C-alpha positions in Angstrom: -4.1 45.9 26.1 -5.6 44.6 29.4 -3.9 45.3 32.5 -4.1 43.5 35.9 -5.7 44.7 38.8 -3.9 46.2 41.8 -4.8 43.0 43.8 -3.5 41.0 40.6 -0.3 42.8 40.7 0.1 42.4 43.9 -0.3 38.1 44.2 1.4 37.7 40.9 4.5 39.8 41.3 5.1 40.3 45.2 3.4 37.2 46.1 1.2 39.1 48.8 -2.9 38.6 49.3 -3.1 41.4 51.0 -2.3 45.5 51.2 -0.9 47.2 54.2 -3.1 49.8 56.4 -3.6 52.9 53.8 -1.9 51.2 50.7 -4.7 50.2 48.7 -6.8 53.9 49.5 -3.4 55.7 48.2 -3.6 53.1 44.9 -6.9 53.9 44.3 -6.7 57.4 44.8 -3.6 58.0 42.1 -5.3 55.4 39.7 -8.4 58.0 39.8 -6.2 60.7 38.8 -5.9 62.3 42.1 -3.1 64.3 43.3 -2.0 62.6 46.6 0.3 62.9 49.7 1.0 59.7 51.2 2.1 60.0 54.7 3.1 56.4 56.0 5.8 55.5 58.7 9.4 54.0 57.9 9.1 50.8 56.9 5.1 51.3 56.0 5.6 50.0 52.1 5.8 53.5 50.7 6.9 52.2 47.2 4.1 49.8 46.4 2.0 52.8 46.3 3.7 53.8 43.0 4.9 50.5 41.8 1.8 49.0 41.6 -0.2 51.8 39.9 2.5 52.2 37.6 1.8 48.2 36.3 -2.1 48.7 36.6 -1.9 51.4 33.8 -0.4 52.2 30.6 2.6 54.2 30.4 5.6 54.9 32.6 6.2 55.9 35.9 8.7 58.6 36.7 9.8 58.0 40.5 12.0 61.0 41.7 14.7 60.3 45.1 17.4 62.0 46.1 18.9 58.7 46.8 20.8 57.2 44.2 21.8 54.1 46.1 18.4 53.6 47.3 16.7 53.8 43.8 19.7 51.5 42.4 18.8 48.8 44.9 15.0 49.5 44.0 15.6 48.8 40.3 17.5 45.8 40.9 14.5 44.3 43.1 12.1 45.4 40.4 13.8 43.5 37.7 14.5 40.3 39.8 10.6 40.4 39.9 10.8 40.7 36.2 9.5 44.6 35.9 11.0 46.4 33.5 12.6 49.1 35.3 15.7 52.0 34.8 17.5 54.2 36.6 19.3 57.8 35.3 22.2 58.9 37.6 25.0 61.0 36.9 28.0 58.3 36.5 26.0 57.3 33.0 28.1 58.1 29.8 25.9 59.8 27.2 25.2 56.5 25.0 23.9 54.6 28.3 21.7 57.7 29.1 20.4 57.7 25.1 19.8 54.0 25.5 17.9 54.2 28.7 15.9 57.2 27.3 15.1 55.5 24.1 13.5 52.6 26.0 11.4 54.4 28.2 9.8 56.1 25.3 9.7 53.5 22.8 10.3 50.3 24.7 8.4 48.2 27.5 9.6 50.1 30.5 7.4 50.7 33.4 9.3 52.9 36.1 12.4 55.3 35.7 13.9 56.3 38.4 15.7 59.4 38.5 17.0 62.6 40.9 15.2 65.8 40.6 18.4 67.1 39.2 18.0 65.8 36.1 15.2 68.2 35.7 17.6 71.2 35.4 18.9 69.8 31.9 16.7 71.0 28.8 18.2 67.6 26.9 16.4 65.5 29.6 13.4 67.7 30.4 12.9 67.4 26.4 12.9 63.8 26.5 10.9 63.0 29.5 7.9 65.1 28.2 7.7 63.1 25.1 7.0 59.6 27.2 3.5 58.4 27.6 3.7 59.2 31.7 0.8 57.8 33.9 2.3 59.0 37.2 4.6 61.3 38.8 6.3 59.7 42.4 8.0 62.1 44.4 9.9 59.9 47.2 11.1 61.8 50.2 8.6 64.8 49.1 9.3 66.8 52.7 12.9 67.4 50.4 10.6 70.0 48.4 9.8 72.2 51.8 12.0 74.6 53.0 10.2 74.1 56.2 11.3 70.5 56.2 14.1 69.1 58.1 16.2 68.3 54.8 15.3 70.7 52.1 17.0 70.1 48.7 16.5 73.0 46.1 16.4 70.6 43.0 13.1 69.5 44.0 11.3 72.5 43.1 12.6 71.5 39.5 9.7 69.1 39.6 6.8 71.6 39.4 8.3 72.4 36.2 7.6 68.8 34.4 3.9 69.2 36.0 3.3 72.3 33.9 4.1 70.1 30.4 1.9 67.1 31.9 -1.3 68.7 33.8 -3.3 65.7 33.6 -0.6 63.4 35.1 -1.5 62.9 38.8 1.1 63.3 41.4 2.0 61.0 44.3 4.1 62.4 46.9 5.5 60.3 49.4 7.4 60.8 52.9 7.5 59.1 56.5 7.7 62.4 58.3 5.9 65.9 58.0 4.7 68.3 60.3 1.0 70.0 59.3 3.3 72.9 58.2 5.3 70.6 55.7 2.3 69.0 54.6 0.4 72.1 53.2 4.0 73.2 51.6 4.3 70.1 49.8 1.2 70.2 48.0 1.7 73.7 47.3 5.0 73.3 45.7 4.0 70.3 44.1 1.1 72.2 42.5 -2.0 69.9 43.8 -5.5 70.5 42.1 -6.7 70.4 45.7 -5.0 69.1 49.1 -5.5 65.5 49.6 -3.4 63.8 52.3 -3.8 60.0 53.1 -1.7 59.2 56.2 -1.1 56.7 59.2 -0.9 57.7 62.5 2.2 58.7 64.2 1.5 56.2 67.1 3.7 52.8 67.5 1.7 50.9 70.2 4.4 48.5 70.6 7.2 50.9 70.7 8.3 51.9 74.4 10.2 55.3 74.0 12.7 55.6 77.0 15.2 58.4 78.0 17.8 57.8 80.5 20.4 60.1 81.9 23.5 58.6 82.4 27.2 59.3 83.4 28.4 56.2 81.4 26.5 56.3 78.1 28.8 53.1 76.9 28.3 51.1 80.0 24.7 51.6 80.0 24.0 50.8 76.6 26.2 47.5 77.3 23.8 46.7 80.2 20.5 47.2 77.8 21.9 44.8 75.1 22.9 42.3 77.7 19.7 42.3 79.2 17.3 42.4 76.0 17.2 40.0 73.5 17.1 40.4 69.3 18.6 42.4 67.0 19.5 45.9 67.5 20.8 49.0 66.0 23.2 51.8 68.1 23.3 55.2 66.4 26.0 57.8 66.7 27.1 60.9 65.6 30.3 60.3 63.9 32.5 57.3 62.5 35.0 57.1 65.0 31.9 56.7 67.8 30.7 53.7 66.1 33.9 52.0 66.0 34.5 53.0 69.6 30.8 51.8 70.7 31.5 48.3 68.3 34.6 47.9 69.9 33.0 48.2 73.4 30.1 45.7 72.8 32.8 43.4 71.6 34.8 43.4 74.8 31.9 42.9 76.7 30.6 39.8 74.5 27.9 41.0 72.0 28.2 40.2 68.7 28.2 43.5 66.9 29.6 45.2 63.6 29.9 48.8 62.8 28.8 50.9 59.8 29.5 54.5 58.1 29.8 56.2 54.6 33.7 55.9 55.0 33.6 52.1 54.3 34.0 50.8 51.1 30.9 49.9 49.1 31.6 45.7 49.7 32.0 46.2 53.5 28.9 48.1 53.8 27.2 45.6 51.7 28.5 42.8 53.9 27.7 44.1 57.0 24.5 44.8 56.3 23.9 41.7 55.0 25.1 40.0 58.1 23.1 42.0 60.2 20.1 41.4 58.5 20.8 37.6 58.5 21.0 37.6 62.3 24.7 36.8 61.7 25.6 39.9 63.6 23.4 41.0 66.3 23.9 44.4 66.8 24.9 47.4 64.4 26.7 50.6 65.5 26.0 53.1 62.9 26.0 56.7 62.1 22.6 58.3 60.2 24.0 56.6 56.7 22.3 53.3 57.7 19.1 52.9 57.6 17.5 54.1 54.4 15.7 51.2 52.6 16.3 48.8 55.3 13.2 46.6 55.8 14.3 44.3 58.9 11.1 43.7 60.9 12.6 42.1 64.1 15.1 45.0 65.3 14.2 45.0 68.8 15.7 47.7 70.0 17.3 51.0 68.7 19.6 52.8 71.0 20.6 56.4 70.4 24.0 57.3 71.9 24.0 60.8 70.5 20.6 62.8 69.4 20.1 63.8 65.9 19.2 67.1 64.9 15.4 66.7 64.0 12.5 65.2 65.8 11.8 64.0 62.3 15.0 62.1 61.7 14.4 60.4 65.4 11.2 59.4 64.5 13.1 57.7 61.2 15.6 56.3 63.1 13.6 55.1 66.3 11.1 54.0 64.0 13.1 50.9 62.6 12.2 48.9 66.0 9.7 47.0 66.1 8.1 46.7 62.7 6.6 43.4 63.1 4.2 44.4 65.5 6.1 43.0 68.7 7.5 44.6 71.7 10.5 46.8 70.8 12.5 49.7 72.6 13.6 53.1 71.2 16.1 54.3 74.1 17.8 57.6 73.9 20.9 57.8 76.4 21.8 61.5 77.4 25.1 62.6 79.3 26.0 65.5 81.2 27.1 67.5 78.4 25.1 66.3 76.0 22.8 69.8 75.7 25.7 72.0 75.2 27.5 69.5 72.8 24.3 70.0 70.5 24.4 73.7 70.8 28.3 73.7 69.6 27.3 71.6 67.2 24.9 73.9 65.9 27.2 77.0 65.9 29.8 74.8 64.1 27.1 73.9 61.2 26.7 77.5 60.2 30.3 79.0 59.1 30.5 82.4 58.0 29.8 83.5 54.4 33.5 84.2 53.7 34.1 80.6 54.4 31.6 79.0 52.1 33.5 81.7 49.1 36.5 80.1 50.1 35.4 76.6 50.4 33.8 77.4 46.3 37.3 78.5 45.7 39.0 75.3 47.0 36.5 73.2 45.1 37.5 74.9 42.1 41.1 74.5 42.6 40.8 70.9 43.4 38.9 69.9 40.4 41.3 72.3 38.4 38.4 74.7 37.2 39.7 78.0 35.5 37.2 81.1 36.7 35.3 81.5 33.6 35.3 77.9 32.3 32.3 75.4 32.7 32.6 71.7 33.2 29.5 69.0 32.8 31.7 65.9 34.4 30.6 64.5 37.4 33.5 64.5 40.0 34.0 61.7 42.7 34.0 63.6 46.1 35.4 62.0 49.1 34.3 64.9 51.7 36.3 63.5 54.1 39.6 63.1 52.4 38.9 66.9 50.8 38.7 67.9 54.2 41.5 66.3 55.8 44.2 67.4 52.2 42.6 71.2 53.1 42.4 71.1 56.7 39.0 71.8 56.8 36.4 71.2 59.4 33.6 68.7 58.0 30.5 70.1 59.9 31.0 73.6 58.4 32.1 72.2 55.1 28.8 69.9 54.8 26.5 73.1 55.4 28.7 75.2 53.0 28.1 72.7 50.4 24.4 72.9 50.9 24.4 76.6 50.4 26.6 76.5 47.2 24.1 73.7 46.0 21.3 76.0 46.8 22.5 79.0 45.1 22.8 77.0 42.0 26.7 76.5 42.2 27.1 72.7 42.5 25.0 69.5 42.3 25.6 66.7 45.1 24.8 63.6 44.2 24.9 60.2 46.8 26.9 57.2 46.1 26.2 54.7 43.6 28.4 51.9 42.9 29.6 52.1 39.6 32.3 49.5 37.6 35.1 50.4 36.0 34.9 51.4 32.5 37.2 51.4 29.7 37.3 52.8 26.1 40.3 52.6 23.6 41.2 55.8 22.1 44.0 55.1 19.9 43.5 53.8 16.4 44.5 50.1 15.2 47.7 51.4 13.9 49.0 53.3 16.7 47.6 50.9 19.0 49.8 48.2 17.4 53.0 50.3 17.6 52.4 51.0 21.4 52.1 47.2 21.8 55.6 46.4 20.1 57.1 49.1 22.1 55.6 47.8 25.6 55.5 44.1 25.8 54.6 44.6 29.4 51.2 45.8 28.4 50.7 43.9 25.3 49.1 40.7 26.9 46.4 42.9 28.7 45.6 45.0 25.4 45.4 41.6 23.8 43.0 40.3 26.3 40.7 43.3 26.3 40.2 43.7 22.7 39.1 39.3 22.6 36.8 40.1 26.2 35.0 43.4 25.2 33.4 44.2 22.2 32.7 47.2 20.7 35.8 48.9 22.8 36.9 51.1 20.0 33.4 52.9 19.7 32.1 52.9 23.0 33.1 52.9 26.8 32.4 49.3 28.2 32.2 48.1 31.8 35.2 46.3 32.8 36.6 44.0 35.8 39.7 44.4 36.8 39.7 41.2 39.1 38.7 38.9 35.9 41.8 40.5 33.9 44.1 39.4 36.4 42.8 36.0 36.9 43.3 35.5 33.1 46.7 36.9 32.8 47.7 35.5 36.2 49.0 38.5 37.4 48.0 40.9 40.5 44.9 43.0 40.4 47.5 45.5 41.5 49.8 45.3 38.5 46.4 45.4 36.0 45.2 48.6 37.6 49.1 49.9 37.1 49.3 49.0 33.6 45.5 50.6 32.6 46.7 53.9 34.2 49.9 53.6 32.4 47.5 53.0 29.1 45.4 56.1 30.3 48.1 58.4 30.9 49.4 57.6 27.3 46.6 58.8 25.8 46.1 55.0 24.5 42.6 54.2 26.4 40.7 56.3 28.8 40.0 54.5 31.8 37.9 55.2 34.5 38.4 53.4 37.9 35.2 51.8 39.9 33.8 54.2 42.5 31.3 54.0 44.9 32.0 57.9 46.2 29.3 60.7 45.8 29.3 62.9 43.2 29.7 66.7 42.7 28.7 68.6 39.3 29.4 72.2 39.2 27.1 74.2 37.2 27.4 77.0 34.7 30.7 79.1 34.4 32.9 78.9 37.4 32.7 82.7 39.1 35.2 84.4 41.4 35.0 83.7 44.7 34.7 87.3 45.6 31.8 88.0 43.6 30.1 84.5 44.7 26.4 85.8 45.7 24.9 83.9 48.4 21.3 84.3 49.7 22.0 85.8 53.2 18.1 86.0 54.0 17.6 82.2 52.8 21.1 81.3 54.9 19.4 83.2 58.0 16.1 81.3 57.6 17.7 78.0 57.3 19.8 78.9 60.4 16.9 79.6 62.3 15.0 76.8 61.3 17.6 74.4 62.2 18.0 75.9 65.7 14.1 75.7 65.7 14.8 72.1 65.3 17.2 71.0 68.0 15.2 72.9 70.3 12.2 70.6 69.7 14.7 67.6 69.8 15.7 68.8 73.4 11.8 69.5 74.5 11.4 65.6 73.8 14.0 64.7 75.9 12.9 67.2 79.1 9.3 66.3 78.2 7.5 65.5 81.6 4.5 63.7 79.9 3.7 60.9 77.7 6.4 60.9 75.0 4.6 59.2 72.3 2.2 62.0 72.9 4.5 64.4 72.4 6.1 62.6 69.2 2.3 62.5 67.8 1.6 66.2 68.7 4.6 67.6 67.2 3.4 65.7 64.0 0.0 67.3 63.9 -2.0 64.5 65.8 -3.3 66.7 68.7 -5.8 63.9 69.9 -3.2 61.7 71.0 -3.8 59.3 73.8 -1.1 58.2 76.4 0.9 55.5 75.2 1.0 53.8 78.6 4.6 52.1 78.0 7.1 55.1 77.4 9.1 55.6 80.9 7.0 58.8 81.6 3.8 56.9 81.5 5.4 54.3 83.6 6.8 56.4 86.3 3.4 58.4 86.6 1.2 55.0 87.3 3.1 54.1 89.9 1.3 53.7 93.0 2.7 53.7 96.5 6.6 53.0 96.2 6.9 50.5 99.1 3.7 48.3 97.6 4.7 49.0 94.1 8.5 47.6 94.9 7.0 44.6 96.5 4.6 44.1 93.4 7.6 43.8 91.4 9.6 41.8 93.8 6.7 39.3 93.9 6.6 39.2 89.8 9.9 38.9 89.2 10.4 35.8 91.5 7.3 34.3 90.2 8.5 34.6 86.6 12.2 33.4 87.3 10.2 30.3 89.6 8.4 29.5 86.2 9.8 30.8 83.0 7.8 31.4 80.9 4.5 32.1 83.2 1.0 32.8 81.5 -0.2 36.2 82.0 -3.5 35.1 83.3 -1.7 32.6 85.9 0.4 35.2 87.2 -2.7 37.7 87.4 -4.5 34.8 89.5 -1.7 35.5 92.0 -2.9 39.0 93.2 -6.3 40.3 94.3 -8.3 41.9 91.5 -8.2 45.3 93.4 -4.2 44.7 92.9 -4.6 43.7 89.2 -4.0 47.5 87.8 -1.2 48.3 89.4 0.3 44.7 89.0 -0.1 45.5 85.3 1.9 48.8 85.4 4.3 47.1 87.6 4.8 44.4 84.8 5.5 47.0 82.0 7.7 48.8 84.0 9.8 45.7 84.6 9.4 45.2 80.5 10.7 48.7 80.2 13.9 47.8 82.6 14.2 45.2 80.5 14.2 42.3 83.3 11.6 40.1 81.6 9.9 40.4 78.4 6.1 39.8 77.0 4.7 38.0 74.2 1.8 36.9 73.2 0.4 36.4 76.9 3.3 34.8 77.8 5.9 36.0 80.3 9.8 35.5 80.1 12.4 35.9 82.6 15.8 37.6 81.4 19.1 36.1 82.7 21.1 38.3 85.0 
């Protein structure tokens, strides 16, 4: 069979003529069978680096990622391009899992997406090693490193499959990794030799700004009123997302808010409107942004600081992906430093708290001591904390410790439609219908509409059933739940909640063994990370340079456009103020004005100072520069 070249695949399936920076080099490297670590910025086109080789070579590519919702989106997009791809996740029933694995082994599936947790199953591992695998792609590869900001123990399982497939190359991908982390990734993934291909962390079009403000909401509003284009406002929690959104609405800015507590439909709707520029600003927690490819974001504002430089670089880097001028603004209030310290302390509960959390989880899901459960339970952490009067932050950290200890597995959310299977035989079902006339019509409709419902779970739509029966959707759900409780059917309502799986037999909480050494190490790493964030805030030299040096680029140059560079480049204050005043008068009198025409208004000696003044005015959002044209921003 003849396979297409990378350029042919790029043109045929994606409609592009050229690769982005480093993409072709990475693709060539893995197609030559070389283990490769690709370090590309957010929005740098990482997914094409394994999708294209998968289509250019015989066999199937296994893609590991911790983000089930993002994998689901990628599979849907691939299928729309007529590329055969599948996803294994914890919400699937055994029949669907077997079908997918059979298609991957004997069919034409080119990419199989799965979470690393799947590798802990001997059954799954035995099926995977029988496949003709051409590439192992490890997305968010920093998760394998304990030195990274988002270590996930399940990633260590990937090394196991490498032992079964020693000749299959691995492509590890991440947007953010220090030198320490890149070395650790290659060691943990058993690279034959070190091989890192990366783009610079420099963003020449992105102006980093830190402003100390008493009233952060007011300053945020002022920034967004003076700037143009799409924007993201990042906040710490769900309440702040709503509060900041309400404030912007009050001052006339088109805005919505986004967090993990919204329903699947709400999240999709709000994200879609923002991406289509029907809504200008989205106020969001860090639940927003992964997989978002919107090139024209002009401003990212942080009302609250993230807990690591890696997280900040990713979130700030969502601005200006189109290469045009963009801003990443951090607003710092008087008590923010103390708040970060308090949050850090709250993040790390006592070991007794973690043991009690394990017991509470087990009781909540009715798992007795010594018993086992392979079921993936829906897990709403906010509702769980409210029910048992627990604090969110220490609970989240406690869950990570329990996961590291191998007691539970946590998966992120993915939308799963409702499922139904008839358990009763036909005679029992008939007798039930005779006695329950209200539910008879629904049962008959289900039997007509869903083939095989006596033998396997089938996906159903309560909405469609309600329309056909001309009753409310709530009534349909009520009847289905009644049938479920009567043992006539097994009914699993639709869900978009994360999943929790208990591993092994439940142990007594007082005998729960927690790795104290690892816990102390994790706490020390977290403290180091927030200290680095605060160093960035209090830097006295170029912010872009500070960012690059953090990620190991020690030969970085000053950017010339961050707040600190502009501040340091000022000449005599009075003359500088006069330059700015004259520039603003000229631009407002003739907007847009060509850059060369503006410079001609000043002497050659003044030119450098005028350019610095221009950059500062742009940084202050008093004017914008676009392709040699300068525009005034209305007051």
